[in-house]
C-alpha positions in Angstrom: 0.0 0.1 -0.1 1.4 2.9 -0.9 0.1 6.9 0.1 0.8 10.4 0.1 -1.2 13.4 1.5 -1.6 15.2 -1.3 -2.9 18.7 0.4 -4.0 19.0 4.3 -5.2 22.4 5.9 -8.3 24.7 6.3 -7.6 25.6 2.0 -8.3 21.7 0.9 -7.4 18.1 1.7 -6.7 15.2 -0.4 -5.6 12.2 0.5 -4.5 9.6 -2.6 -3.6 6.1 -1.7 -3.2 3.0 -3.9 -2.4 -0.7 -3.8 -1.3 -3.1 -7.0 -5.3 -3.3 -8.3 -6.8 0.3 -6.9 -6.5 3.8 -6.7 -8.8 6.0 -4.6 -9.1 9.5 -2.8 -10.1 10.2 0.1 -11.4 13.7 0.3 -11.4 16.0 -2.4 -11.1 19.6 -1.4 -8.7 20.8 -3.9 -9.5 21.6 -8.0 -9.3 18.7 -10.5 -6.3 20.8 -11.6 -4.5 21.1 -8.3 -5.2 17.5 -7.7 -3.5 16.3 -10.8 -0.5 18.7 -10.7 0.6 17.5 -7.5 -0.1 13.7 -8.2 2.3 14.3 -10.7 5.3 15.2 -8.9 5.1 11.2 -8.0 4.5 10.0 -11.8 0.8 9.6 -10.9 -2.5 10.4 -12.3 -6.2 10.5 -11.6 -6.7 7.9 -14.8 -8.7 4.5 -13.9 -9.8 5.8 -10.3 -11.9 3.5 -8.4 -13.6 5.7 -6.1 -13.2 8.6 -3.9 -14.1 8.7 0.1 -15.2 11.7 2.0 -15.1 12.0 5.4 -17.6 14.8 5.5 -19.1 18.0 4.2 -17.1 20.9 4.5 -15.9 22.7 1.3 -12.0 22.2 2.6 -13.2 18.5 2.0 -15.2 18.8 -0.8 -14.3 21.8 -2.7 -13.3 20.2 -6.3 -15.7 17.1 -5.9 -18.7 18.1 -8.7 -15.8 19.1 -11.2 -13.6 16.1 -10.6 -17.3 13.2 -11.1 -17.9 15.4 -14.0 -14.6 14.6 -15.6 -14.3 10.9 -14.3 -15.6 8.2 -14.3 -15.7 7.2 -10.9 -18.1 6.8 -7.7 -17.9 9.2 -4.3 -18.6 7.3 -1.2 -20.4 8.9 1.4 -23.0 8.6 4.1 -26.5 9.4 3.4 -26.6 12.3 5.4 -23.3 13.8 4.2 -24.9 13.3 0.9 -28.3 15.3 2.3 -25.9 18.4 3.4 -23.6 18.5 0.5 -26.0 18.0 -2.2 -27.2 22.4 -1.7 -22.7 23.0 -0.9 -21.7 22.7 -4.5 -22.3 24.6 -8.3 -24.1 21.3 -9.1 -26.2 18.6 -7.3 -23.9 15.4 -7.2 -26.0 12.6 -9.0 -26.8 9.6 -6.4 -25.9 7.6 -9.6 -22.7 8.4 -9.1 -23.3 8.1 -5.4 -22.7 4.8 -3.6 -24.0 5.4 0.3 -22.0 3.8 3.5 -22.4 3.8 7.3 -20.0 3.7 10.4 -18.7 0.3 11.1 -19.8 -1.1 8.3 -16.9 -2.0 5.8 -16.7 -1.5 1.9 -14.6 -3.5 -0.4 -13.1 -2.1 -3.3 -11.0 -4.7 -5.3 -8.5 -5.8 -3.1 -9.0 -3.2 -0.3 -11.2 -3.3 2.5 -12.2 0.4 3.8 -14.0 0.8 7.2 -15.8 4.3 8.1 -16.4 4.8 11.7 -17.7 8.1 13.1 -15.8 11.0 14.4 -16.9 14.1 16.5 -17.0 17.3 14.1 -19.5 20.1 13.8 -20.8 18.4 10.4 -23.6 16.6 9.8 -21.9 12.7 9.8 -18.6 12.9 9.8 -16.4 9.7 9.4 -12.6 8.3 9.3 -11.2 5.5 7.8 -9.7 2.6 8.3 -8.1 1.1 5.4 -7.1 -2.4 5.1 -4.8 -3.8 2.0 -2.2 -5.8 1.5 -1.8 -7.1 5.0 -1.4 -3.4 6.0 -4.0 -1.3 8.3 -3.6 2.8 7.6 -6.1 5.2 9.9 -7.0 8.4 8.6 -8.4 11.0 11.4 -9.1 14.8 10.6 -11.6 17.0 11.7 -12.6 15.5 15.4 -12.5 16.9 18.7 -12.0 13.8 20.1 -11.6 10.0 20.1 -14.3 7.8 21.9 -12.5 5.2 24.2 -14.8 2.2 22.7 -13.0 2.9 18.9 -9.6 2.9 20.8 -9.0 -0.8 19.8 -9.9 -1.3 16.4 -7.5 2.0 15.8 -4.3 0.6 17.7 -1.4 -1.1 15.8 -1.6 0.5 12.4 1.1 0.4 9.9 0.3 4.3 9.4 -1.4 7.2 10.6 -2.9 10.2 8.6 -3.6 12.0 12.1 -5.1 14.8 13.0 -2.8 17.9 14.7 -4.3 21.0 14.1 -3.6 24.0 16.6 -1.2 24.5 19.5 -3.1 26.0 22.2 -1.2 28.6 23.3 -1.3 29.7 19.5 -4.5 29.5 19.4 -6.0 31.1 22.7 -3.3 34.3 21.5 -4.2 34.7 18.2 -6.4 37.4 17.0 -9.3 35.2 16.2 -12.9 35.8 17.3 -13.4 34.0 20.8 -16.5 32.2 19.3 -14.0 30.3 16.7 -11.6 29.5 19.7 -13.9 27.5 21.5 -15.5 26.4 18.6 -12.2 24.8 17.6 -11.1 23.6 21.4 -14.5 21.8 21.6 -15.6 18.6 21.2 -17.1 18.9 17.9 -14.0 21.5 16.7 -9.8 20.0 16.2 -7.3 17.8 18.0 -4.7 20.2 19.6 -1.2 19.4 19.1 -1.1 17.6 23.2 -4.2 16.1 22.3 -3.2 14.3 19.1 0.2 13.3 20.4 -1.4 11.6 24.1 -3.8 10.1 21.7 -1.3 8.4 19.7 0.9 7.8 22.2 -1.9 5.3 22.9 -2.5 3.9 19.6 0.9 3.1 18.4 2.4 -0.4 18.4 5.0 -2.6 17.2 3.7 -2.5 13.7 3.4 1.3 13.5 6.1 3.2 11.0 4.8 6.5 9.6 2.6 9.1 11.4 1.5 12.1 8.7 0.5 14.7 10.9 -2.7 15.9 9.2 -4.8 19.3 8.9 -2.2 21.5 10.4 -3.5 25.2 11.4 -1.4 28.2 9.4 -2.0 30.9 11.6 -2.0 28.7 15.1 0.1 25.9 14.9 4.0 25.3 12.9 5.6 22.0 12.0 8.0 22.5 15.0 5.4 22.9 17.9 3.3 19.8 16.6 6.8 17.5 16.8 8.1 19.1 19.5 4.8 18.3 21.3 4.8 14.9 20.0 8.5 14.0 21.6 7.3 15.5 25.0 4.4 13.8 24.7 6.0 10.5 23.6 9.0 10.6 26.1 6.3 10.9 28.6 5.1 7.3 27.5 8.7 6.2 27.6 8.4 6.2 23.3 11.0 7.7 21.5 9.6 9.7 18.7 12.7 8.7 16.6 11.3 5.2 16.1 8.4 6.3 14.5 9.0 8.7 10.5 6.8 11.8 11.8 5.9 14.1 9.3 3.9 17.2 9.2 1.4 17.6 6.2 1.4 21.1 4.8 -0.8 22.8 2.6 0.7 23.2 -0.7 3.4 20.6 -1.2 2.4 17.1 -1.1 4.1 14.5 1.3 6.6 11.8 -0.2 4.6 8.6 -1.3 5.2 6.5 1.6 4.9 3.0 1.0 4.3 0.6 4.5 
């Protein structure tokens, strides 16, 4: 299994994943042109795309979806509640003929890939994260959540790779010029994971199989890559873990990550 976070942040989120037989996107928050340009840096393209999995209906996760579906013969997977919320937010309604409805905790199979959606806590209609199983590997994808319920920890543990939200530094957020209501929303259980929350959750999730951690959805105004990595290093030390045992990188808004192979 190979993957690259093509872009991550409040201006657009897209992740590309492939196996020997399957190509999918998770979210589609960049333009069709931008996705193609960034994929070309890995000598990749969108030809024969098997599907697009949407986490929720916010614009930074779906902005390019209507154009992509007009240009490609592919299917978009989302919950029915997300579809109902989404179809009024884009230029053209998405035809149900191109939609496959999914439900949290019900596995989807596309060729050699199994994808399990699960509920997350965000101020969207029915936000989900994904666990992807393929070629004997497991990847967990979680962005845009205020917390992780304990009931889901067992199924999320010991993945080979994580794409995991680390949105803001608490001090930077509350000393920023953002309106107080927005600070409250971001810091709430329906908002986003701070660097601290992200690191403490990850310290409980990593296992002997874990090799790759991509910190996702970083705020441009209220976070830095250094702040996120420093927090992870401190928290992992508290848990007796060494961050050097994992390849921890911070995704960015404008430049795709390398194409990781797990």
